[in-house]
C-alpha positions in Angstrom: 111.1 269.2 180.0 114.3 270.6 179.1 115.3 270.0 175.4 118.3 267.3 174.9 118.9 268.5 171.4 122.4 269.8 170.6 123.0 273.4 170.6 123.6 275.0 167.1 126.4 277.7 166.8 129.0 278.5 164.1 131.6 276.6 166.4 129.6 273.5 166.8 130.4 270.2 165.0 127.1 268.3 165.2 129.0 265.0 165.0 131.4 265.6 167.9 128.5 266.7 169.9 126.4 263.9 168.9 129.2 261.4 170.0 129.6 263.2 173.8 125.8 263.0 174.0 125.7 259.1 173.4 128.5 259.1 176.1 127.2 261.4 178.5 125.8 258.6 181.1 129.6 257.4 181.6 131.0 260.8 182.5 131.5 259.8 186.1 132.2 256.1 185.9 136.1 256.1 186.8 136.5 252.7 184.9 134.6 253.6 181.7 135.1 255.6 178.4 136.1 258.8 180.4 138.7 257.2 182.7 141.6 259.0 180.8 139.8 262.4 181.8 139.5 261.3 185.5 143.4 260.5 185.8 144.2 263.8 183.5 142.0 265.8 185.7 143.8 265.1 188.8 147.1 266.2 186.7 145.8 269.3 185.1 143.8 270.7 188.2 146.8 270.2 190.3 148.8 272.3 187.6 146.5 274.9 187.3 146.3 275.5 191.0 149.9 275.8 191.6 150.3 278.2 188.3 147.5 280.6 189.2 148.7 280.4 193.3 152.2 281.3 191.7 150.8 284.1 189.5 148.4 285.6 192.2 150.8 285.1 194.9 148.7 282.8 197.0 149.3 279.6 198.8 148.7 276.6 196.6 148.6 274.3 199.6 145.7 276.4 201.5 142.1 274.7 201.4 140.8 277.2 198.9 143.3 278.8 197.2 141.1 279.7 194.4 138.9 281.6 196.7 137.3 284.8 195.0 138.0 283.7 191.3 135.3 283.5 189.0 136.0 280.8 186.3 134.3 279.7 183.3 134.8 276.0 182.1 134.1 275.8 178.5 132.9 272.7 177.1 132.7 271.1 180.8 131.3 267.9 179.9 130.2 266.1 183.1 131.7 268.7 185.3 135.0 266.7 186.2 137.1 269.8 186.1 134.6 272.3 187.4 134.1 270.3 190.3 138.0 270.1 191.0 137.9 274.1 190.7 135.0 274.4 193.1 136.6 272.4 195.6 139.7 274.6 195.6 137.3 277.7 196.3 136.6 278.9 192.7 133.1 280.2 191.8 132.5 278.1 188.5 130.3 278.5 185.5 130.3 275.3 183.5 129.0 275.5 179.9 128.5 272.9 177.2 126.4 272.4 174.0 125.3 268.9 174.8 122.3 269.5 177.3 122.7 265.9 178.6 126.3 266.5 179.6 124.8 269.2 181.6 122.2 267.5 183.6 124.4 264.9 184.4 126.8 267.8 185.9 124.1 269.2 187.6 122.8 266.1 189.3 126.5 265.1 190.4 127.4 268.7 192.0 124.3 268.6 193.7 124.8 265.3 195.1 128.6 266.3 196.0 126.8 269.3 198.0 128.6 271.8 195.5 127.5 275.2 194.2 128.4 275.2 190.7 126.3 276.9 188.0 125.9 275.0 184.8 124.5 276.3 181.4 123.7 274.5 178.3 124.8 277.0 176.0 127.5 277.7 173.1 130.3 279.9 174.0 129.6 282.5 171.5 125.9 282.8 172.8 126.9 283.5 176.6 126.0 286.7 177.8 128.7 286.7 180.5 132.3 288.0 180.6 134.9 289.7 182.8 136.1 286.1 184.2 139.3 285.7 186.1 139.9 282.6 184.6 138.5 280.8 181.4 139.4 277.2 181.2 139.2 275.5 177.7 140.7 272.0 178.2 140.4 269.3 175.4 137.9 271.4 173.6 139.4 273.5 171.0 140.6 270.4 168.7 136.8 269.4 168.6 135.4 272.8 167.3 134.9 273.9 163.7 137.3 277.3 163.6 139.9 277.0 166.6 141.1 280.4 166.0 137.8 282.0 166.1 136.7 279.8 169.0 140.2 281.1 170.7 139.1 284.9 170.4 135.8 284.0 171.9 137.5 282.5 174.9 139.8 285.6 175.2 136.9 288.2 175.0 135.5 286.5 178.2 138.4 287.0 180.3 138.9 290.3 182.4 142.0 292.4 182.0 145.1 290.6 183.6 142.9 287.6 183.9 144.1 283.9 182.7 143.2 281.7 179.9 143.9 278.0 180.2 144.2 275.9 177.3 144.9 272.1 176.8 144.9 269.9 173.7 146.9 267.7 171.5 149.7 268.6 169.3 149.5 268.0 165.3 152.6 265.8 165.2 153.7 262.5 163.8 154.1 261.4 167.6 150.4 262.3 168.4 149.1 260.5 165.7 150.9 257.4 166.8 150.1 257.9 170.4 146.8 259.9 170.4 145.1 257.9 167.6 146.6 254.6 166.8 147.9 254.0 170.2 145.1 255.3 172.7 141.8 254.4 170.4 143.2 251.3 168.4 146.1 249.5 170.1 145.4 250.1 173.7 141.6 251.2 173.5 142.3 253.9 176.0 139.4 256.0 174.0 136.5 255.2 171.9 137.7 255.1 168.0 136.6 258.4 166.6 137.3 260.7 169.7 140.1 262.5 167.7 140.8 263.6 164.5 144.4 264.1 163.9 143.8 267.0 161.3 142.1 268.7 164.2 144.9 268.8 166.4 146.5 272.1 167.1 150.1 273.0 167.3 151.3 275.1 170.1 152.3 278.0 168.0 149.1 278.0 166.4 147.9 279.1 169.9 150.9 281.1 171.2 151.2 283.5 168.4 147.3 285.0 168.4 147.9 285.2 172.1 150.8 286.9 172.0 149.5 289.4 169.3 146.6 290.1 171.4 149.1 291.1 174.2 149.1 288.0 176.3 151.7 286.6 178.2 152.5 282.9 178.4 153.1 282.2 181.9 153.2 278.6 182.0 153.2 275.5 179.8 154.0 271.8 180.1 153.8 268.7 178.1 151.6 265.5 179.5 153.2 262.3 179.1 150.5 259.1 179.6 151.7 255.4 180.4 149.2 253.2 178.6 150.1 250.2 180.6 150.1 251.6 183.9 147.3 254.0 183.2 149.5 256.9 184.6 149.9 260.4 183.5 152.4 263.2 184.6 153.6 266.4 183.6 157.1 266.6 181.3 158.6 269.0 179.0 157.8 267.4 176.0 154.8 269.1 174.4 154.8 266.7 171.3 151.4 264.8 171.9 149.5 266.6 174.7 150.1 270.1 176.1 148.9 272.7 178.4 149.3 276.6 178.3 148.5 279.4 180.6 148.2 282.9 179.3 147.8 286.1 181.3 145.8 288.8 179.6 147.3 292.4 179.6 146.1 295.3 182.0 143.9 297.6 180.3 145.8 300.6 178.8 
């Protein structure tokens, strides 16, 4: 029987992994503790497809606009984003340091008839690279060293490939909305889901990306209405935001 013990690695915070291990059975309950990810996934997956289609001169409305693209979903959880990308034609590898998440992701993908590879492994231990797209969504704010983790993500992307990041900004607005509002007032997320000091300002991502020769090809904020449980793309990046960077060609 495969081990369900969390995987150790320099980027891994055992307390964060333990929290998600405890919640693992709820990944595919759209009314459960992960409902915000289900709603957010509809917004962000559409954005990812549109931006990649624009950059690669493809038709975003095609049946499988991502066909032929190799994608790595870092911190894939129960596979919510991985499945969306696979349905758009991508060849997806999802990795996570919580083995229970991987077991649930595999079972759900199989039940849906989707061919997705999943591995219980830390990013720094992964023996694969050269991906067309690396997805790092709602993960970087949970790791021990965000800058080292960012470098690991970049090292997995092929020249002229893409890195997609989504996280929470470290602002007063994000503390009020992301911690007090989401976890205490409206109870949108379990208490303790996020630690404000670990939120990442956009500049802390864009500066090292541009220093590595990357071009920021798209960015967007995400607005949340806690009363209607709806989310949408907005220009304001003070709370939730997404970035897409394109790596340079080989010189």
